[in-house]
KEPA-370726 format. One record per residue: residue number from 1; x, y, z of N, C-alpha, C in turn. Coordinates in nm, 3 decimals, decimal comma, m for minus. Layout:
- n n_px n_py n_pz ca_px ca_py ca_pz c_px c_py c_pz
- NUM X Y Z X Y Z X Y Z
...
// end
This chain:
- n n_px n_py n_pz ca_px ca_py ca_pz c_px c_py c_pz
- 1 2,181 5,084 m0,154 2,170 5,252 m0,159 2,294 5,235 m0,002
- 2 2,342 5,344 m0,035 2,433 5,399 0,093 2,407 5,527 0,140
- 3 2,363 5,532 0,220 2,345 5,655 0,321 2,455 5,722 0,409
- 4 2,498 5,860 0,389 2,609 5,876 0,534 2,492 5,962 0,613
- 5 2,521 5,963 0,765 2,416 6,055 0,812 2,544 6,118 0,907
- 6 2,510 6,265 0,951 2,656 6,321 1,014 2,545 6,378 1,184
- 7 2,578 6,414 1,282 2,514 6,422 1,398 2,397 6,343 1,446
- 8 2,444 6,227 1,438 2,345 6,096 1,464 2,244 6,078 1,642
- 9 2,322 6,191 1,739 2,305 6,178 1,794 2,251 6,292 1,826
- 10 2,195 6,378 1,760 2,083 6,447 1,771 1,962 6,424 1,777
- 11 1,889 6,510 1,800 1,680 6,484 1,824 1,650 6,433 1,671
- 12 1,691 6,433 1,543 1,616 6,391 1,397 1,704 6,267 1,367
- 13 1,766 6,283 1,374 1,892 6,132 1,365 1,854 6,050 1,436
- 14 1,824 5,979 1,561 1,750 5,872 1,559 1,666 5,844 1,477
- 15 1,550 5,902 1,442 1,425 5,820 1,362 1,496 5,801 1,262
- 16 1,552 5,959 1,165 1,606 5,923 1,042 1,693 5,810 1,001
- 17 1,785 5,755 1,073 1,849 5,613 1,100 1,749 5,496 1,104
- 18 1,667 5,479 1,201 1,559 5,435 1,159 1,486 5,390 1,055
- 19 1,458 5,498 0,999 1,361 5,452 0,843 1,463 5,463 0,764
- 20 1,566 5,490 0,783 1,679 5,451 0,612 1,697 5,304 0,639
- 21 1,679 5,281 0,720 1,741 5,113 0,785 1,639 5,100 0,696
- 22 1,475 5,076 0,741 1,372 5,039 0,711 1,371 5,042 0,573
- 23 1,434 5,127 0,501 1,407 5,151 0,376 1,550 5,081 0,256
- 24 1,597 4,992 0,333 1,697 4,937 0,306 1,846 4,969 0,266
- 25 1,816 5,105 0,332 1,997 5,168 0,329 2,084 5,085 0,414
- 26 2,229 5,071 0,338 2,341 5,064 0,411 2,370 5,195 0,527
- 27 2,359 5,210 0,641 2,389 5,368 0,739 2,533 5,370 0,753
- 28 2,573 5,446 0,723 2,694 5,474 0,769 2,705 5,653 0,872
- 29 2,705 5,584 0,986 2,718 5,691 1,025 2,826 5,805 1,112
- 30 2,891 5,919 1,109 2,955 6,016 1,168 2,904 6,048 1,253
- 31 2,966 6,082 1,385 2,973 6,162 1,491 3,095 6,159 1,600
- 32 3,121 6,259 1,688 3,181 6,258 1,784 3,138 6,147 1,867
- 33 3,037 6,119 1,948 3,032 6,051 2,018 2,938 5,937 1,999
- 34 3,025 5,789 2,017 3,019 5,691 1,973 2,797 5,664 2,029
- 35 2,775 5,577 1,884 2,640 5,584 1,903 2,580 5,480 2,046
- 36 2,472 5,514 2,096 2,406 5,422 2,206 2,307 5,368 2,193
- 37 2,253 5,281 2,272 2,134 5,197 2,300 2,107 5,108 2,134
- 38 1,987 5,122 2,082 1,926 5,031 1,991 1,982 5,102 1,866
- 39 1,998 5,234 1,912 2,044 5,306 1,764 2,126 5,249 1,701
- 40 2,217 5,183 1,801 2,363 5,125 1,709 2,295 4,979 1,636
- 41 2,241 4,919 1,641 2,213 4,809 1,553 2,177 4,861 1,409
- 42 2,085 4,984 1,418 2,074 4,993 1,253 2,183 5,037 1,173
- 43 2,306 5,097 1,221 2,390 5,150 1,158 2,497 5,052 1,142
- 44 2,551 5,040 1,000 2,628 4,930 0,927 2,783 4,994 0,949
- 45 2,835 5,071 0,949 2,972 5,171 1,011 2,976 5,300 1,047
- 46 3,051 5,287 1,180 3,014 5,459 1,252 3,149 5,424 1,240
- 47 3,167 5,590 1,207 3,359 5,681 1,202 3,283 5,760 1,320
- 48 3,391 5,756 1,401 3,460 5,894 1,515 3,483 5,973 1,459
- 49 3,445 6,113 1,405 3,479 6,221 1,346 3,403 6,369 1,401
- 50 3,549 6,416 1,366 3,454 6,543 1,378 3,454 6,633 1,272
- 51 3,343 6,686 1,240 3,322 6,727 1,057 3,416 6,889 1,015
- 52 3,448 6,919 1,143 3,534 7,001 1,114 3,705 6,975 1,064
- 53 3,705 6,833 1,082 3,821 6,786 1,075 3,810 6,757 0,934
- 54 3,911 6,832 0,839 3,875 6,791 0,629 3,942 6,677 0,644
- 55 4,078 6,621 0,691 4,136 6,504 0,692 4,033 6,340 0,700
- 56 3,984 6,400 0,834 3,844 6,295 0,889 3,735 6,287 0,778
- 57 3,715 6,386 0,779 3,549 6,400 0,599 3,657 6,329 0,534
- 58 3,744 6,365 0,483 3,818 6,272 0,387 3,840 6,118 0,319
- 59 3,869 6,089 0,467 3,906 5,945 0,485 3,777 5,921 0,490
- 60 3,638 5,972 0,517 3,555 5,882 0,549 3,547 5,871 0,375
- 61 3,548 5,960 0,294 3,490 5,963 0,171 3,561 5,884 0,049
- 62 3,712 5,820 0,068 3,834 5,769 0,067 3,767 5,639 0,057
- 63 3,707 5,640 0,198 3,673 5,443 0,191 3,498 5,424 0,170
- 64 3,466 5,526 0,153 3,306 5,470 0,074 3,248 5,575 m0,036
- 65 3,094 5,534 m0,083 3,124 5,603 m0,227 2,912 5,569 m0,179
- 66 2,893 5,740 m0,168 2,733 5,799 m0,124 2,626 5,792 m0,186
- 67 2,551 5,729 m0,192 2,456 5,759 m0,270 2,316 5,906 m0,222
- 68 2,345 5,924 m0,098 2,287 5,998 m0,023 2,334 6,050 0,102
- 69 2,356 6,223 0,119 2,444 6,243 0,260 2,310 6,344 0,315
- 70 2,248 6,304 0,432 2,159 6,376 0,548 2,300 6,440 0,635
- 71 2,308 6,620 0,652 2,396 6,640 0,711 2,339 6,716 0,820
- 72 2,307 6,633 0,938 2,275 6,716 1,079 2,355 6,758 1,186
- 73 2,493 6,717 1,183 2,583 6,781 1,265 2,601 6,947 1,279
- 74 2,519 6,982 1,439 2,606 7,152 1,405 2,531 7,186 1,614
- 75 2,608 7,255 1,604 2,600 7,343 1,718 2,507 7,425 1,698
- 76 2,367 7,413 1,793 2,239 7,468 1,828 2,291 7,613 1,873
- 77 2,141 7,685 1,849 2,133 7,820 1,880 2,205 7,861 1,999
- 78 2,111 7,820 2,107 2,206 7,842 2,289 2,321 7,799 2,282
- 79 2,397 7,681 2,240 2,544 7,683 2,255 2,611 7,713 2,174
- 80 2,538 7,763 2,076 2,649 7,839 1,974 2,661 7,937 2,019
- 81 2,592 8,061 2,092 2,639 8,199 2,163 2,723 8,185 2,263
- 82 2,722 8,053 2,336 2,839 8,034 2,430 2,994 8,031 2,387
- 83 2,977 7,968 2,244 3,080 7,954 2,166 3,105 7,988 2,038
- 84 3,075 8,099 1,979 3,040 8,147 1,864 3,132 8,130 1,767
- 85 3,284 8,096 1,801 3,394 8,053 1,712 3,415 7,904 1,692
- 86 3,372 7,833 1,826 3,373 7,718 1,785 3,224 7,644 1,681
- 87 3,116 7,738 1,694 2,976 7,694 1,620 3,036 7,753 1,482
- 88 3,125 7,869 1,506 3,113 7,874 1,292 3,182 7,765 1,253
- 89 3,330 7,705 1,294 3,400 7,619 1,271 3,333 7,495 1,242
- 90 3,243 7,471 1,340 3,162 7,338 1,300 3,086 7,343 1,215
- 91 2,943 7,453 1,255 2,870 7,478 1,139 2,921 7,500 0,991
- 92 2,950 7,605 0,995 3,003 7,633 0,846 3,173 7,548 0,806
- 93 3,262 7,588 0,839 3,406 7,491 0,814 3,357 7,297 0,776
- 94 3,294 7,270 0,923 3,226 7,148 0,882 3,153 7,134 0,759
- 95 3,028 7,206 0,753 2,950 7,192 0,599 3,026 7,216 0,475
- 96 3,125 7,286 0,477 3,247 7,255 0,387 3,318 7,161 0,310
- 97 3,329 7,125 0,470 3,433 6,949 0,430 3,355 6,890 0,344
- 98 3,236 6,856 0,412 3,142 6,755 0,346 3,107 6,817 0,192
- 99 3,041 6,912 0,183 2,994 6,951 0,051 3,161 6,939 m0,081
- 100 3,241 6,990 m0,010 3,391 6,957 m0,116 3,376 6,828 m0,118
- 101 3,384 6,733 m0,003 3,438 6,571 m0,059 3,319 6,502 m0,145
- 102 3,158 6,562 m0,089 3,051 6,487 m0,190 3,045 6,547 m0,304
- 103 3,106 6,665 m0,362 3,147 6,744 m0,472 3,245 6,663 m0,549
- 104 3,380 6,636 m0,484 3,439 6,588 m0,566 3,377 6,414 m0,589
- 105 3,360 6,341 m0,511 3,324 6,232 m0,570 3,212 6,199 m0,664
- 106 3,112 6,327 m0,645 2,980 6,331 m0,747 3,074 6,339 m0,888
- 107 3,193 6,412 m0,891 3,290 6,442 m1,021 3,347 6,348 m1,054
- 108 3,428 6,276 m0,942 3,493 6,135 m1,024 3,387 6,020 m1,023
- 109 3,261 6,026 m0,947 3,206 5,927 m0,997 3,063 5,932 m1,097
- 110 3,064 6,044 m1,209 3,021 6,086 m1,304 2,836 6,069 m1,205
- 111 2,812 6,091 m1,123 2,732 6,111 m1,059 2,693 6,141 m0,908
- 112 2,554 6,262 m0,961 2,499 6,315 m0,874 2,502 6,258 m0,719
- 113 2,544 6,287 m0,592 2,508 6,286 m0,451 2,399 6,388 m0,438
- 114 2,269 6,287 m0,372 2,231 6,370 m0,328 2,260 6,437 m0,160
- 115 2,253 6,566 m0,124 2,304 6,620 0,011 2,173 6,696 0,045
- 116 2,143 6,650 0,179 1,993 6,680 0,201 2,063 6,774 0,332
- 117 1,969 6,873 0,355 2,092 7,008 0,488 1,905 7,034 0,578
- 118 1,932 7,013 0,704 1,831 7,027 0,767 1,875 7,182 0,809
- 119 1,831 7,300 0,778 1,843 7,442 0,820 1,748 7,503 0,939
- 120 1,713 7,584 0,934 1,603 7,635 1,053 1,588 7,785 1,073
- 121 1,440 7,828 1,153 1,392 7,911 1,175 1,443 8,017 1,222
- 122 1,578 7,985 1,278 1,712 8,118 1,293 1,778 8,130 1,200
- 123 1,755 8,088 1,101 1,787 8,156 0,909 1,726 8,328 0,939
- 124 1,626 8,312 0,991 1,536 8,415 0,962 1,571 8,558 1,095
- 125 1,522 8,653 1,105 1,551 8,749 1,210 1,436 8,892 1,196
- 126 1,354 8,845 1,240 1,248 8,921 1,240 1,299 9,055 1,324
- 127 1,253 9,216 1,284 1,326 9,311 1,306 1,275 9,345 1,485
- 128 1,151 9,336 1,553 1,052 9,359 1,611 0,938 9,277 1,675
- 129 0,873 9,313 1,737 0,762 9,209 1,776 0,616 9,287 1,727
- 130 0,639 9,397 1,694 0,564 9,435 1,633 0,532 9,404 1,437
- 131 0,643 9,358 1,359 0,657 9,341 1,279 0,619 9,223 1,269
- 132 0,675 9,094 1,415 0,651 8,985 1,416 0,484 8,904 1,454
- 133 0,461 9,003 1,480 0,306 9,038 1,481 0,245 9,040 1,376
- 134 0,254 9,149 1,313 0,179 9,170 1,177 0,205 9,077 1,077
- 135 0,302 9,054 1,068 0,391 8,937 0,984 0,377 8,781 1,012
- 136 0,261 8,778 0,971 0,198 8,610 1,045 0,290 8,474 0,996
- 137 0,289 8,466 0,847 0,357 8,391 0,773 0,462 8,422 0,686
- 138 0,576 8,375 0,714 0,693 8,416 0,623 0,733 8,338 0,551
- 139 0,789 8,372 0,477 0,840 8,302 0,345 0,975 8,284 0,319
- 140 1,005 8,163 0,239 1,149 8,161 0,282 1,247 8,250 0,209
- 141 1,185 8,363 0,083 1,329 8,483 0,096 1,284 8,618 0,160
- 142 1,226 8,582 0,284 1,151 8,770 0,360 1,277 8,740 0,544
- 143 1,310 8,841 0,573 1,367 8,874 0,712 1,486 8,752 0,685
- 144 1,546 8,743 0,608 1,730 8,655 0,587 1,816 8,778 0,682
- 145 1,755 8,814 0,838 1,854 8,880 0,875 1,922 8,803 1,036
- 146 1,943 8,731 1,040 1,959 8,652 1,177 2,066 8,717 1,294
- 147 2,033 8,693 1,396 2,082 8,744 1,531 2,175 8,641 1,560
- 148 2,190 8,511 1,571 2,259 8,442 1,617 2,327 8,388 1,504
- 149 2,462 8,307 1,600 2,583 8,235 1,484 2,500 8,114 1,438
- 150 2,462 8,046 1,547 2,385 7,974 1,470 2,290 8,000 1,316
- 151 2,208 8,075 1,360 2,116 8,109 1,274 2,236 8,180 1,106
- 152 2,305 8,259 1,131 2,386 8,311 1,031 2,483 8,189 0,969
- 153 2,513 8,103 1,061 2,566 7,969 0,952 2,490 7,909 0,875
- 154 2,353 7,906 0,944 2,252 7,835 0,850 2,229 7,848 0,746
- 155 2,215 7,993 0,740 2,153 8,049 0,635 2,287 8,063 0,556
- 156 2,424 8,073 0,592 2,595 8,073 0,495 2,564 7,960 0,460
- 157 2,510 7,777 0,507 2,512 7,670 0,456 2,447 7,668 0,332
- 158 2,311 7,696 0,354 2,210 7,713 0,236 2,256 7,730 0,149
- 159 2,336 7,892 0,123 2,417 7,925 0,004 2,522 7,881 m0,049
- 160 2,588 7,784 0,060 2,746 7,729 0,011 2,660 7,593 m0,088
- 161 2,552 7,540 m0,024 2,478 7,410 m0,067 2,524 7,475 m0,187
- 162 2,381 7,582 m0,198 2,308 7,593 m0,371 2,429 7,620 m0,449
- 163 2,568 7,686 m0,389 2,644 7,737 m0,466 2,740 7,600 m0,582
- 164 2,768 7,476 m0,445 2,813 7,328 m0,466 2,732 7,230 m0,598
- 165 2,555 7,324 m0,544 2,497 7,230 m0,682 2,480 7,261 m0,809
- 166 2,511 7,413 m0,822 2,483 7,435 m0,912 2,615 7,552 m1,006
- 167 2,685 7,647 m0,944 2,755 7,658 m0,972 2,886 7,690 m0,907
- 168 2,939 7,567 m0,866 3,094 7,526 m0,847 3,179 7,558 m0,956
- 169 3,321 7,663 m0,924 3,437 7,643 m0,977 3,345 7,686 m1,143
- 170 3,270 7,834 m1,118 3,169 7,842 m1,231 3,231 7,905 m1,371
- 171 3,365 7,886 m1,394 3,487 7,952 m1,491 3,539 7,807 m1,516
- 172 3,514 7,716 m1,420 3,561 7,597 m1,488 3,494 7,481 m1,565
- 173 3,574 7,381 m1,663 3,498 7,366 m1,756 3,455 7,225 m1,716
- 174 3,366 7,176 m1,601 3,309 7,097 m1,594 3,162 7,024 m1,597
- 175 3,127 6,924 m1,570 2,988 6,901 m1,642 2,914 6,900 m1,542
- 176 2,852 6,965 m1,553 2,735 6,977 m1,406 2,649 6,943 m1,367
- 177 2,612 6,815 m1,461 2,473 6,717 m1,412 2,534 6,597 m1,297
- 178 2,688 6,602 m1,314 2,758 6,533 m1,212 2,790 6,618 m1,068
- 179 2,728 6,751 m1,074 2,726 6,821 m0,904 2,619 6,744 m0,825
- 180 2,722 6,744 m0,668 2,576 6,739 m0,559 2,460 6,812 m0,607
- 181 2,318 6,704 m0,562 2,206 6,775 m0,519 2,162 6,840 m0,420
- 182 2,170 6,927 m0,397 2,166 6,976 m0,294 2,012 7,033 m0,254
- 183 1,953 7,021 m0,197 1,800 7,007 m0,109 1,823 7,039 0,075
- 184 1,751 7,149 0,068 1,748 7,185 0,209 1,618 7,217 0,299
- 185 1,582 7,224 0,383 1,463 7,261 0,441 1,492 7,313 0,573
- 186 1,422 7,431 0,603 1,420 7,532 0,751 1,291 7,464 0,853
- 187 1,395 7,362 0,955 1,303 7,307 1,024 1,247 7,452 1,154
- 188 1,105 7,410 1,227 1,047 7,472 1,331 1,130 7,420 1,468
- 189 1,095 7,436 1,545 1,075 7,417 1,657 1,024 7,250 1,695
- 190 1,150 7,163 1,740 1,039 6,990 1,771 1,076 6,935 1,833
- 191 0,934 6,870 1,795 0,907 6,851 1,961 0,885 6,660 2,014
- 192 0,998 6,607 2,072 1,045 6,453 2,069 0,990 6,380 2,200
- 193 0,951 6,289 2,202 0,933 6,190 2,363 1,122 6,143 2,361
- 194 1,165 6,063 2,291 1,259 6,010 2,278 1,415 6,119 2,342
- 195 1,416 6,183 2,279 1,535 6,268 2,341 1,507 6,372 2,388
- 196 1,612 6,402 2,507 1,635 6,500 2,597 1,702 6,610 2,517
- 197 1,602 6,728 2,549 1,679 6,892 2,423 1,787 6,924 2,483
- 198 1,903 6,973 2,435 1,996 7,040 2,477 2,061 7,178 2,365
- 199 2,052 7,234 2,432 2,133 7,349 2,343 2,029 7,414 2,237
- 200 1,934 7,425 2,227 1,810 7,463 2,098 1,724 7,576 2,211
- 201 1,770 7,686 2,132 1,639 7,766 2,210 1,493 7,769 2,230
- 202 1,458 7,663 2,184 1,299 7,663 2,145 1,287 7,527 2,246
- 203 1,391 7,499 2,347 1,396 7,359 2,407 1,286 7,383 2,505
- 204 1,216 7,515 2,545 1,139 7,515 2,610 1,043 7,427 2,580
- 205 0,975 7,436 2,470 0,874 7,293 2,487 0,853 7,175 2,515
- 206 0,966 7,138 2,466 1,028 6,977 2,515 1,044 6,989 2,629
- 207 1,108 7,092 2,698 1,133 7,049 2,823 1,016 7,063 2,927
- 208 0,928 7,112 2,907 0,801 7,121 2,959 0,741 7,002 2,955
- 209 0,730 6,951 2,854 0,662 6,864 2,852 0,723 6,721 2,952
- 210 0,861 6,692 2,936 0,953 6,585 2,974 0,943 6,614 3,133
- 211 0,991 6,737 3,174 0,932 6,788 3,313 0,806 6,727 3,376
- 212 0,693 6,759 3,253 0,576 6,726 3,363 0,556 6,562 3,380
- 213 0,614 6,511 3,259 0,595 6,328 3,256 0,662 6,290 3,387
- 214 0,813 6,352 3,439 0,864 6,317 3,549 0,822 6,367 3,665
- 215 0,692 6,454 3,702 0,623 6,464 3,810 0,686 6,606 3,847
- 216 0,775 6,680 3,772 0,848 6,802 3,781 0,768 6,919 3,775
- 217 0,828 7,039 3,809 0,729 7,151 3,744 0,887 7,182 3,660
- 218 0,817 7,329 3,645 0,937 7,380 3,517 0,954 7,558 3,508
- 219 1,054 7,561 3,534 1,056 7,727 3,500 1,103 7,792 3,399
- 220 1,040 7,828 3,315 1,002 7,828 3,165 1,114 7,987 3,095
- 221 1,192 7,996 3,054 1,302 8,115 3,011 1,242 8,198 2,932
- 222 1,104 8,185 2,858 1,085 8,281 2,779 0,927 8,331 2,822
- 223 0,894 8,438 2,822 0,726 8,501 2,798 0,636 8,370 2,763
- 224 0,510 8,377 2,869 0,371 8,294 2,799 0,330 8,298 2,661
- 225 0,354 8,444 2,606 0,311 8,464 2,498 0,416 8,469 2,379
- 226 0,536 8,387 2,377 0,643 8,363 2,293 0,578 8,245 2,158
- 227 0,513 8,281 2,085 0,502 8,177 1,970 0,593 8,156 1,876
- 228 0,603 8,034 1,816 0,673 8,047 1,733 0,613 7,882 1,645
- 229 0,655 7,836 1,513 0,620 7,702 1,494 0,687 7,618 1,530
- 230 0,585 7,501 1,547 0,631 7,345 1,580 0,615 7,253 1,510
- 231 0,682 7,108 1,517 0,659 7,044 1,465 0,686 6,889 1,564
- 232 0,602 6,771 1,535 0,677 6,674 1,611 0,731 6,585 1,526
- 233 0,920 6,522 1,607 0,959 6,501 1,550 0,930 6,416 1,492
- 234 0,853 6,278 1,524 0,802 6,161 1,390 0,797 6,244 1,259
- 235 0,754 6,375 1,295 0,688 6,417 1,148 0,899 6,473 1,013
- 236 0,937 6,513 1,147 1,082 6,554 1,093 1,204 6,484 1,009
- 237 1,176 6,336 1,029 1,250 6,239 0,977 1,142 6,226 0,867
- 238 1,061 6,242 0,825 0,961 6,202 0,701 0,984 6,306 0,621
- 239 1,003 6,421 0,676 1,008 6,577 0,599 1,179 6,519 0,553
- 240 1,279 6,473 0,571 1,359 6,486 0,486 1,394 6,346 0,378
- 241 1,321 6,252 0,411 1,327 6,126 0,313 1,227 6,182 0,184
- 242 1,113 6,242 0,236 1,037 6,286 0,137 1,123 6,416 0,048
- 243 1,135 6,475 0,093 1,288 6,549 0,004 1,340 6,506 m0,055
- 244 1,414 6,449 m0,021 1,479 6,333 m0,073 1,454 6,252 m0,207
- 245 1,348 6,208 m0,160 1,283 6,071 m0,273 1,172 6,203 m0,385
- 246 1,193 6,318 m0,382 1,133 6,450 m0,483 1,174 6,435 m0,583
- 247 1,122 6,399 m0,703 1,220 6,423 m0,848 1,243 6,579 m0,845
- 248 1,369 6,592 m0,904 1,461 6,701 m0,901 1,380 6,831 m0,956
- 249 1,316 6,707 m1,119 1,233 6,825 m1,231 1,125 6,885 m1,168
- 250 1,090 6,848 m1,011 0,960 6,907 m0,913 1,035 7,017 m0,855
- 251 1,146 7,012 m0,788 1,179 7,130 m0,706 1,234 7,264 m0,790
- 252 1,189 7,352 m0,728 1,163 7,541 m0,753 1,249 7,546 m0,699
- 253 1,274 7,538 m0,553 1,377 7,624 m0,483 1,487 7,488 m0,467
- 254 1,558 7,595 m0,383 1,703 7,467 m0,263 1,641 7,477 m0,136
- 255 1,589 7,529 m0,075 1,578 7,556 0,024 1,412 7,607 0,112
- 256 1,304 7,504 0,148 1,198 7,498 0,192 1,120 7,545 0,327
- 257 1,064 7,626 0,381 0,986 7,628 0,464 0,896 7,480 0,484
- 258 0,915 7,422 0,625 0,790 7,330 0,653 0,761 7,375 0,846
- 259 0,673 7,335 0,813 0,609 7,362 0,972 0,507 7,297 1,006
- 260 0,471 7,198 1,126 0,377 7,144 1,168 0,205 7,223 1,230
- 261 0,276 7,333 1,346 0,152 7,396 1,394 0,264 7,550 1,452
- 262 0,155 7,666 1,509 0,225 7,732 1,602 0,164 7,739 1,700
- 263 0,219 7,766 1,826 0,172 7,807 1,918 0,278 7,857 2,056
- 264 0,223 7,925 2,125 0,241 8,015 2,219 0,352 7,870 2,376
- 265 0,387 7,939 2,399 0,439 7,893 2,542 0,369 7,834 2,635
- 266 0,260 7,964 2,651 0,165 7,918 2,737 0,047 7,817 2,704
- 267 0,030 7,815 2,575 m0,043 7,701 2,495 0,028 7,551 2,465
- 268 0,163 7,541 2,522 0,196 7,440 2,561 0,193 7,346 2,656
- 269 0,159 7,475 2,774 0,167 7,457 2,929 0,007 7,444 2,893
- 270 m0,081 7,451 2,876 m0,229 7,390 2,900 m0,231 7,298 2,828
- 271 m0,156 7,266 2,733 m0,196 7,080 2,668 m0,126 7,003 2,773
- 272 0,024 7,059 2,808 0,072 6,945 2,889 m0,001 6,920 2,974
- 273 m0,111 7,002 3,066 m0,159 7,028 3,221 m0,296 6,958 3,189
- 274 m0,359 6,943 3,097 m0,458 6,840 3,012 m0,395 6,683 3,060
- 275 m0,321 6,657 3,043 m0,259 6,540 3,026 m0,201 6,501 3,184
- 276 m0,137 6,627 3,263 m0,056 6,627 3,386 m0,077 6,704 3,506
- 277 m0,210 6,687 3,526 m0,287 6,771 3,617 m0,229 6,914 3,715
- 278 m0,107 6,751 3,767 m0,015 6,857 3,870 0,036 6,911 3,828
- 279 0,060 6,941 3,672 0,166 7,040 3,651 0,202 7,167 3,664
- 280 0,294 7,239 3,718 0,310 7,368 3,714 0,427 7,413 3,677
- 281 0,430 7,596 3,608 0,565 7,595 3,577 0,571 7,750 3,635
- 282 0,635 7,791 3,636 0,666 7,945 3,630 0,758 8,035 3,579
- 283 0,778 8,161 3,569 0,860 8,214 3,458 0,999 8,277 3,493
- 284 1,074 8,292 3,473 1,200 8,315 3,486 1,286 8,391 3,375
- 285 1,277 8,513 3,307 1,303 8,511 3,172 1,426 8,555 3,159
- 286 1,538 8,463 3,040 1,645 8,465 2,999 1,628 8,564 2,891
- 287 1,678 8,674 2,918 1,681 8,790 2,836 1,735 8,768 2,696
- 288 1,825 8,712 2,696 1,915 8,694 2,548 1,874 8,625 2,498
- 289 1,807 8,417 2,576 1,683 8,360 2,486 1,582 8,418 2,427
- 290 1,507 8,514 2,501 1,402 8,573 2,466 1,432 8,634 2,329
- 291 1,513 8,686 2,304 1,531 8,812 2,220 1,579 8,705 2,085
- 292 1,621 8,618 2,088 1,603 8,479 1,985 1,485 8,439 1,934
- 293 1,400 8,418 2,051 1,273 8,390 2,014 1,184 8,440 1,961
- 294 1,222 8,596 1,984 1,134 8,710 1,956 1,178 8,758 1,796
- 295 1,302 8,713 1,773 1,379 8,700 1,609 1,323 8,613 1,528
- 296 1,244 8,529 1,602 1,233 8,417 1,453 1,056 8,408 1,429
- 297 1,015 8,390 1,322 0,875 8,392 1,247 0,783 8,329 1,382
- 298 0,708 8,447 1,385 0,540 8,355 1,445 0,488 8,205 1,360
- 299 0,478 8,250 1,248 0,486 8,141 1,172 0,518 8,129 1,012
- 300 0,549 8,018 0,958 0,604 8,030 0,829 0,563 7,976 0,764
- 301 0,530 8,042 0,586 0,483 7,995 0,449 0,577 7,847 0,433
- 302 0,451 7,723 0,439 0,507 7,628 0,351 0,439 7,567 0,252
- 303 0,386 7,669 0,172 0,301 7,642 0,033 0,394 7,567 m0,087
- 304 0,550 7,631 m0,035 0,636 7,560 m0,187 0,633 7,435 m0,160
- 305 0,659 7,392 m0,051 0,733 7,256 m0,027 0,606 7,147 m0,019
- 306 0,449 7,210 0,008 0,342 7,128 m0,019 0,314 7,120 m0,137
- 307 0,335 7,219 m0,255 0,351 7,221 m0,423 0,414 7,171 m0,490
- 308 0,558 7,175 m0,457 0,661 7,101 m0,517 0,684 6,974 m0,473
- 309 0,654 6,920 m0,372 0,703 6,764 m0,349 0,586 6,726 m0,225
- 310 0,443 6,787 m0,206 0,376 6,701 m0,128 0,359 6,743 m0,030
- 311 0,453 6,824 0,058 0,478 6,824 0,216 0,338 6,852 0,298
- 312 0,327 6,719 0,396 0,219 6,775 0,476 0,200 6,686 0,556
- 313 0,225 6,750 0,713 0,237 6,675 0,809 0,153 6,616 0,894
- 314 0,214 6,493 0,947 0,110 6,375 0,970 0,015 6,437 1,132
- 315 0,076 6,496 1,181 0,039 6,550 1,299 0,014 6,653 1,327
- 316 m0,087 6,712 1,360 m0,128 6,862 1,395 m0,120 6,856 1,555
- 317 m0,169 6,947 1,614 m0,129 7,017 1,754 m0,165 6,923 1,835
- 318 m0,335 6,883 1,825 m0,372 6,767 1,916 m0,316 6,635 1,934
- 319 m0,290 6,639 1,807 m0,270 6,437 1,770 m0,125 6,450 1,812
- 320 m0,045 6,522 1,792 0,088 6,550 1,851 0,148 6,522 1,991
- 321 0,066 6,554 2,070 0,013 6,580 2,238 m0,015 6,423 2,239
- 322 m0,192 6,364 2,184 m0,243 6,285 2,271 m0,213 6,139 2,199
- 323 m0,150 6,147 2,044 m0,153 6,059 1,957 0,033 6,023 1,953
- 324 0,123 6,100 1,995 0,256 6,107 1,955 0,352 6,123 2,098
- 325 0,320 6,221 2,161 0,370 6,306 2,275 0,389 6,204 2,391
- 326 0,256 6,203 2,431 0,212 6,205 2,549 0,175 6,005 2,621
- 327 0,178 5,923 2,479 0,191 5,786 2,512 0,318 5,736 2,517
- 328 0,421 5,836 2,434 0,581 5,781 2,429 0,613 5,849 2,570
- 329 0,590 5,963 2,593 0,665 6,003 2,706 0,652 5,976 2,843
- 330 0,521 5,861 2,848 0,467 5,854 2,969 0,540 5,683 2,995
- 331 0,515 5,638 2,864 0,611 5,486 2,894 0,747 5,496 2,904
- 332 0,786 5,613 2,887 0,945 5,673 2,881 0,971 5,638 3,075
- 333 0,884 5,747 3,099 0,931 5,764 3,249 0,855 5,767 3,383
- 334 0,723 5,706 3,316 0,612 5,657 3,431 0,620 5,520 3,469
- 335 0,634 5,492 3,590 0,658 5,293 3,636 0,524 5,304 3,620
- 336 0,475 5,109 3,573 0,376 5,050 3,544 0,242 5,128 3,668
- 337 0,310 5,119 3,804 0,235 5,098 3,912 0,163 5,261 3,898
- 338 0,192 5,390 3,830 0,164 5,508 3,835 0,042 5,500 3,718
// end
């Protein structure tokens, strides 16, 4: 079994590569950055490739035939707002290049390739804080009016994937059983002890914890009452592989919400301080990033994922800190004599 992973330098990529390697996959990786550290040991072949380069993407598919694709590469929300044109090019054109190449390979090989796509709660656009407070758990088909190019591109790619999976060349005479098998999840904010966050608007959560572990204080860029769903990074790789392993006949949708727990910035601080008593934060609100967080749901309804493919997080709020984040993050930053 051969798997392609794009965007391996991102937060989800490291855990996913290790998991697929342990399951016996030959892992082919594509990214603009060379793999660093131990992660390179789990990669069978690496391609230096910008996914917005169609020729580069096509070259990979000329040389390799895949059973499954995990398309993680994207420019995140905060980074995307700094250069929306580039974000659209990478996030939308890049995804389109992969969808086209995978579809052509599926049709040629007469075998569907699974195409797993991580979307985001950025695909939502809650109109105001009053609605956000009243509508606690948002379903997959509600409030799809994103205000960032990241969210817009994720929502566009969800629909592109569904098109290539079901309605590609609708007027063409092709065997639709041989189209790609597109499956998508909308991730919440992710909390990781292993990778330093960069470019995400939910980064105030992991940034807070990483700062505390280094003995630093933290200047938070959102209000203390800002609340969105989060998930332990350890659960994120399991989400993708569990969805990939689900029988196709059980899946009633092409896109699913998933989440671990819903917490405010103040709650993250309070929990972090239990483990690092000297840790302190101040607030310097970035109005643009605050507006983005305010447009995301307070919580999401992941009933469909639970029902259709048995999704259930291993880590709740307390367990995420006590058994996952804190032990690993202390090992990363603290010297033995501390």
